KOLTORMAR-729956 format. One record per residue (C-alpha): residue in one letter; x, y, z. Coordinates in steps of 0.1 Angstrom, whole numbers, plus 2048, in hexadecimal, padded with zeros to 3 digits. Layout:
KOLTORMAR-729956
aXYZ...
***
This chain:
KOLTORMAR-729956
mB3749ECB7kB1F493C9CkB03493CB5mB0D4B6CC1kB0C4C3C9DqAE94B4C99iADD4C5CB9vAEC4E7CAEsADD4E3C8BhABB4DBC9AvABC4F9CB0vAC8511C95nAAC505C7EtA91511C96rA86535C98lA92539CBCgAB3528CB2fAB7541C96iAB155ECADlACA551CC6tAE354CCAAlADF571CA0lAE257BCC4aB02566CC8lB11576CA9yB07599CB5wB17592CD7lB38586CC6kB3A5A5CB0tB325BCCCDmB4E5ACCE1wB655B2CC3aB5B5D7CC2yB5F5DBCE8hB825CECE8vB8F5D9CC5dB7D5F9CBBfB70608CDBsB84614CF9lB6D60BD16gB8660FD32lB7D5EED43eB8D5F2D65nB835D3D78pB745B0D73yB515BDD7DqB515D6D60lB5E5BAD49lB405A5D54lB285C1D4DsB365C5D2AlB3259FD24iB0E5A0D2FnB005C1D21pAFC5B7CFCiAE459BD05pAC55AAD16lABC5C4CFCgACA5AECE0lAB2592CEAlA955AACF0lA985BACCDlA9F59ACB9gA85588CCDlA6A59FCC1sA6A58DCA0lA5F56DCB2yA3C57CCB4iA3957BC8EkA2755CC81rA2E55FC5BtA4F54EC53rA5B566C39vA53585C4EfA63575C6DyA85570C5BiA84593C4AvA7C5A5C6BsA97592C7FwAB059AC64iAA65BFC64iAA95C1C8AyACB5AFC89tAD75C6C6EiACC5E5C81lAE05D9C9FnAFE5D3C89iAFC5F5C78lAFB605C9AlB1A5F1CA4iB2E5F7C84sB2561CC82nB30621CA6aB5060ECA0iB59625C83yB4D645C95fB6163CCB4rB8163ACA0eB7E65FC97fB6C66ECB5sB74656CD2dB4F656CDBfB2E645CD2iB14653CBAtAF8665CCDvAD566ACBFsADB68FCBEaAF9688CA8mAE4671C92lACA68DC8EaAE66A5C85sAF668CC6CsB036A8C56kB196B3C73vB2568FC79sB2E68AC55aB3F6ACC55gB536A3C73lB5E682C62gB64693C41dB76680C27sB8666AC41aB68654C45lB7463AC2DnB9763CC3ClB88632C5DlB7F60FC50rB965F3C5BvB9E5D1C4DwB8F5C0C6BdB6D5D0C65iB665B1C50vB5D5A2C72yB3D5B7C73iB2F5AAC52iB3E587C4CdB23576C5FyB09582C45iB1D570C2AvB1F550C3FlAFA550C49lAEE557C26aB0453AC19lAF6523C34fAD352CC2AaADB527C05tAEA505C0BkACD4FBC22kAE54F7C40iACD50EC51kAA9506C49vA8C51EC4BdA74515C68nA50519C5DrA42513C7FpA35532C92fA46537CB4nA2F532CD2kA20553CDDrA2554CD02aA49542CFCsA4D563CEAfA40576D08aA58561D1EiA7656CD08tA6B591D0CaA6758DD31lA8957CD34sA9B597D21tA8A5B2D35lA955A0D55lAB859DD48fAB95C2D40sAAC5CBD63iAC85B6D72nAE15C6D5AlAD55E9D64fAD75E0D89mAFB5D4D85aB045F3D72eAF7609D8EiB0D5F6DA6dB2B5FDD91rB22622D8ApB06630DA0eAF0649D8ElAFD63DD6DlAE064AD58tAD6668D6DrAF8678D70gB0466CD4EfB2A66CD56sB3465FD34nB2664ED15vB41634D18yB3562BD3BvB12625D2EvB1D60FD11rB355FCD27aB1A5F5D40lAFA5F2D2BgB055EDD07lB00601CE7pADA5FCCE2sAD4608D06fAEB626D00tAD862FCE1aAB762ECF3yAC6642D10sAD365CCF7aAB165DCE5nAA0666D06qAB9681D0EtAB5690CEByA8F68FCEEqA8F6A0D10tAA86BAD04eA966C2CE4kA746C3CF5vA7F6E1D0ArA946F0CEFsA786F0CD5eA62704CECaA7C720CF3tA7B741CE0aA90760CDDsA79772CF5dA85759D10lAA8765D0AkA9D789D0EeA92782D32aAB5773D39qAC6791D29dAB17A9D3EyABB796D5DvAE0797D54sADE7BCD4CeACF7C3D6EhAEA7AFD80yB087BAD6BaB277C3D81aB3C7DCD6FpB627D5D6EnB797E4D88sB8F7FDD75kBAC7F5D8ByBAD7D1D7DfB9C7D3D5CgBB47C8D40iBD37C2D56aBD87A0D46kBCD7A9D23gBDD794D08rBEC77BD20nBEA755D1DvBD0747D34iBD8727D47vBBC718D5CiBC56FDD75hBA86E8D81lBB06DCDA5eB9B6BCDA8sB876B9DC8fB9C6D3DD9qB8C6E6DF6qB96707E05fB9E6F9E27lBBD6E9E18iBCD70BE12dBE6711E2EyBDB6F1E3FhBF56DDE53lBED6B8E5AqBF86ADE7CvC03688E7EdC16678E9BgC2069AEA9kC2E6A7E87sC1F6C2E71yC1D6BEE4CeC146DAE34vBFC6CBE1BtBFF6E4DFEpC1E6F9E02fC1F706DDElBFA70FDDBnBFD720DFDsC19736DEFlC0473FDD0yBE7747DE6hBFB760DFAsC0F76DDDCnC0F793DD3sC08787DB0tBE8775DB9lBC4780DBCaBB7766DD4fB94762DE2sB8E753E04nB68750E01fB64740DDFfB4B723DDEhB45707DC6qB21707DB8vB1E6E4DA9kB046C9DADaB016A6D9DgB186B0D80kB346B8D98tB546BED84sB406C3D64dB2A6DCD76aB4A6EED82eB576F1D5FtB356FED53lB34718D6EmB59723D69eB58725D44tB35731D3BsB2A743D5AlB0A72ED5AfB00713D73gAFE6EED6ElADC6DCD71sAC86D5D91sAC96B0D86gAE369FD70sB006AFD5DyAFC6CCD45lB1B6C0D31vB0B69ED2CnAE86A9D25yAED6C9D11gB136D0D0EgB176BFCECtAFA6D2CDBnAF36F3CEDtB01714CDFaB19722CF8yB2F741CFCaB4A733D12aB6C740D1BpB7F72FCFDsB6573BCE4iB6575FCF2lB8B761CF3gB8F750CD2qB7976ACC1tB83789CD4gBA8783CDAdBB2768CC0yBBA74FCDCtBC172BCD4sBB1714CEEaBB66F1CFCvBAE6DAD18fBC76C1D27hBB76A4D3BgBC5681D43nBA3670D41vB8E664D24gB7F680D0FtB5C672D11fB5A676D37wB3F690D3EnB3A693D18rB586ABD17nB626A1CF4nB416AFCE7aB3B6CCCFFyB5E6DACFBkB576DFCD6qB386F2CDEwB4C708CF5gB6570FCDAyB836FCCE5nB9B6F6CC8yBAC6D8CD7fBA56BECF2fBC26A8CFDdBB368BD10sBC266BD1CsBC665FCF8yBE2678CF4fBF566FD13tC0A654D22kBFA632D23qBEB62DD45nBF5613D5EsBF260CD83eC10623D8BnC07642D77sBE2643D79fBC2638D8AqB9D634D81yB99659D79gBB665DD62lBDB665D60nBEB673D80dBF2698D7FkC18699D7ByC16682D5DmBF9697D4FfC0C6B7D52aC2C6A7D44dC1A698D26sC086B9D1FiC286CDD18kC2E6BECF5yC0C6CBCEAlC0B6ECCFEeC2C6F8CEFhC1E6F6CCCmBFF70BCD3qBFD72DCC4qBFD749CDEpBEA758CEEfBD9738CF9yBBE72FD11tBC570DD21kBB56F8D3CfBC76DCD4FiBAF6C4D61tBC16B2D7DvBB3691D8BsBCA683DA6nBB8694DC2hB98681DBAyB8366BDD1pB8B652DDFyBAE663DE2tBC2643DDBsBD164EDBAlBF464ADC7aBF0626DD2gC09610DC0nC2162DDBAsC3B629DD5dC4E648DCAeC3065EDD0eC2464FDF0gC3265EE0FfC1D67CE1ApC0D670E3AlBE9665E3BaBD1675E54kBC6660E71tBA0660E72dB86644E70dB8064DE4BeB99640E31tB8C659E18iB95676E2EnBB7666E37gBC2665E13yBB5688E09fBD469BE15aBED685E04tBDD688DE2aBD96AEDE7nBFE6B0DEFyC0669DDCFlBF06B5DBBdC026D3DCBsC246C4DC0aC176BFD9DvC0B6E2D9AkC2C6EFDA7aC3F6DBD8DfC296EAD72fC2F70DD7EdC54706D7EyC516FCD5AlC3E71BD51kC5A730D5FeC7671CD4FsC6571CD2DgC5D741D2DlC3773DD2CyC32749D50dC3876FD4CnC1E773D31sC0375ED40iBE7760D59iBE1741D6DvBBF739D7ClBBC71DD97yB9C711DA5gB8E6F4DB9dB706E4DA7hB5C6D7DC4yB5E6C7DE7gB766AADECiB6769EE0DsB4269AE0CnB2B6A8E27sB24685E34rB49682E3EnB4E6A4E4CtB4869AE70sB66683E6DlB7A6A0E5DaB706B8E79pB8B6B0E92lBA66B6E78lB976D9E73gB976E0E98kB716DBE9BdB5C6C5EB0sB496A9E9EeB2C6ACEB7tB266D1EB1wB2B6D0E8BtB0F6E1E78dB036E8E55yB14709E57dB356F7E59nB2A6E2E3BaB22701E28mB44711E2FlB566F1E23qB476F8E01rB62712DFCvB7C70ADE2pB9C71DDD8yB9A737DBDmBBA748DB4iBC475ED96hBEA760D94iBF777CD7EpC1E77CD7BgC2C79FD7EfC0D7ACD90tC167B9DB3eBF47C2DC3gBE77A0DC9hBD4799DE9iBBB781DF9sB9878EDF4nB7C785E0CtB6278CDF1fB47770DF0gB44760DCEgB40740DBBeB4B72ED9CvB31740D87dB45760D8DnB65754D7DlB5F75CD59pB55781D5DtB72786D75lB8B776D5ElB7E788D3EhB807AAD4FlBA47A3D59lBAB79CD34gB9A7BCD2AiB7A7ADD1CdB5A7BDD29tB3E7A3D2FkB217BBD2DnB137ABD0DyB17787D18vAFD772D2AqB1276AD49lB01766D6BgB2076CD7FqB2F78DD8AdB5379AD89lB61792DAClB777B1DAAsB5A7C8DA2sB4B7DFDBCdB297D6DAEnB2C7B2DB8nB0F7A8DCFqB2278BDE0tB05773DDEvB0F74FDD9aAF4738DCCfAF7713DD2rAE76FCDB9tAD16ECDD5sAB1700DD8gAB1719DF5dAD6716DFDyAEC735DFAvB08749E0BtB0C76EE0FpB23782E26tB06785E3EyAF1766E3BtAF7741E33sADA72AE2AyAE3705E28sACF6E5E2AgAB16F7E38hAC470AE53lACC72FE55yAEB73EE64yAFE75EE69tB1C75AE52dB3576CE67sB2F759E87gB1E739E7CqB0273EE95eAE172EE8AiAC3745E86tAA6732E93nA8D74FE98pA9576AE7EdA8578CE83eA7179EE68nA907AFE5AtAA378FE58qA8677DE48aA83798E2EaAA8799E27tAAB773E23kA8C771E0EaA9B78ADF6iABB775DF4rAA7755DEEdA93765DD3aAB3773DC2vAC4751DC4aAA573FDB6kAA3759D9AqAC8754D90lAC472FD8FsAA4731D7CvAB3748D61sAD0730D5EdAB9712D5AeAA5724D3FvAC472CD2BqAD370AD2EtAB46F4D28gAA670BD0DdAC770FCFBlABF735CFBlAE1741CF1rADA736CCEfAC4755CCCdADF76CCD9nAEA785CBEdAF779FCD6tB19791CDEgB2A799CBElB36775CBDkB30759CA5eB21739CB0vB3A71DCB2dB3A705C95sB416E5CA8sB426D0C88sB626E2C7EiB746D7C9DsB866B6CA0yB9A6A9CBEtBAD68FCABhBD0694C9DaBD46B4CB2lBFA6B5CB2kBFB6B2C8CsBE36CFC8AlBF86E5CA1kC186DEC8EsC066E5C6DiBFC707C7AeC2070EC85kC2D705C63kC1371AC51rC1A738C66gC3F734C64dC51753C73qC2F760C7FsC29741C95tC2574BCBAsC28729CC9lC41723CE4yC52709CCFsC57722CB3eC6273ECCArC7E727CD7gC8B71FCB4dC786FFCB0qC866F1CD0sC706DCCE7tC6B6E6D0BaC5F6C3D16dC806BDD29lC7B6DCD3EfC5E6CCD51kC6B6BBD71aC546ABD89pC6869ADA5sC55680DB9yC4C683DDDmC6966CDE7qC82681DD2lC756A1DE1hC7A693E04eC9967EE00sCAC691E1BsC9068CE35sC8C668E2BsCB2662E2FsCB2674E50sC9565EE5DsCA763FE52sCC8649E63nCB6652E83eCA762FE84
***
């Protein structure tokens, strides 16, 4: 033991030993932060391994820079400074995370006044007793230096050895990055979540990543001018589709409830899965909505997402602007760009209260920041819901029935009219969200050579059941009659690479499957259900997610003429029915479909291999129109052009005034302040909760009779 102490003492008393000591202390404190202050959502041993590794490469690289310094005093000062910077980064993020459930981005640092405003007087209250862990090592190290337990090493470190340390740390970082890409492909290019980056690469890497994002964003933003916006406004004015007087304002003043149907494709509507000679209706409730006289449904509605997938769909649906050609708009620009999104417009023109309910972490896709820019008053993420376990959740969050059930206690306290969005997750790739929950398993799996396809129908059936349970609650609670409910599929569920395996289930031949078939499978459901309305129908109008906002606002009696929205009202006779896909050159119209370099007649699916002059001219005009629409969107998004928009009559959202913590307390405070004037459902029902009105029977409960019959027959 004595010899071991001597060895340790000898190592620590060298310059390299001192650096390794600081690195070890930094690693220990990082582990403390990861498991005590941060919620990293470590889901498996591999992610745990990544979190154990990631403080080391950049920690060693940065601390190792001081080894190049020959002068003793300067070496120790620089190493202390680097160590202190790493610690400040760690401590500040620990405190920040307690309030915002996110990490500090460079853009947030540059806008420090907004950060401090967001924290307010609560900053000191965010300190915890255990924060002593982050600084106690300074006291110990200073004491050891003062008592000569650690001695100053006056010998310069070998220059070649310094290079070796740098090379080693670089190699370790490369290995770390490679391992991170295995866990989450396209981690840095798609930018799913700040939490994912920290979990895989560590805080210093995240800060560097954030700095690059901020630089790229600000570079384009700084070059944009008000004249650039004028070009976009002129484009919008030329393509404005006036509202249809028959439908304009028919839902004015109603609550708006948006239900996001994860990975839900149009072919599921009215689909019956054939298994062992029996027919199973996959989505009976959504089918009934689709055919309801109270529903405006669209059979040729396409998703228009790219790499941002769900986040792109949200951007399209709520802002009538496209996502990016590469990466996610929400991640790269959502937390900083000025936006005039649905919640902001309705909040300022109709005094709507707005909220999102989602059973995943709020940082995913940078929602916790982007939603503030969009004007959402509240965001109820997984931190507000039932603690997740293997039975009620999976890797993308809380299963849908639990999410809807847990949302009621917040929804009922919201002032009406409200604009709310419920983001479901159970029907998410790889379609195994029901595994481990025996009560929900039971819907038959398809029988193909692809397990992903096989599970898709069962999770879609679960989603259908969850939505029905929520509709039943709306009716029982009294919210249904004064609401308008929008349901949409965000993007494809089965990727094109799997479609040939899906083909037989759709009555198609895998051998003759074409890109036209792939294009048609980009259709997703879009339904606007208006209780009391009796002239609903299924429209064959071609449109996409970018068309939602003007369509919805016109139904609510809000003209969109002065807003920079690239979509068109799907109910307007002026709609040009041109659907632009985010991939260059791809589009769908009632006449032509261009997809993956092939051109088809839309009505027949016949490929056009030798177009005549008229066809060439017509398709060129469509290509140019689609390219222009995407170009205008990119200019608005990357240049943050809406900050120059003074024609909307709306105020720019002050995101620093919005906090997503203590939301229920805030809602109850508003109820109390308004007293008899409170319009929340809770107040209307005499301060009685409606939570017990939500009933979501499991698959086994819904099919008890058939299960019993099967058992008795056996």
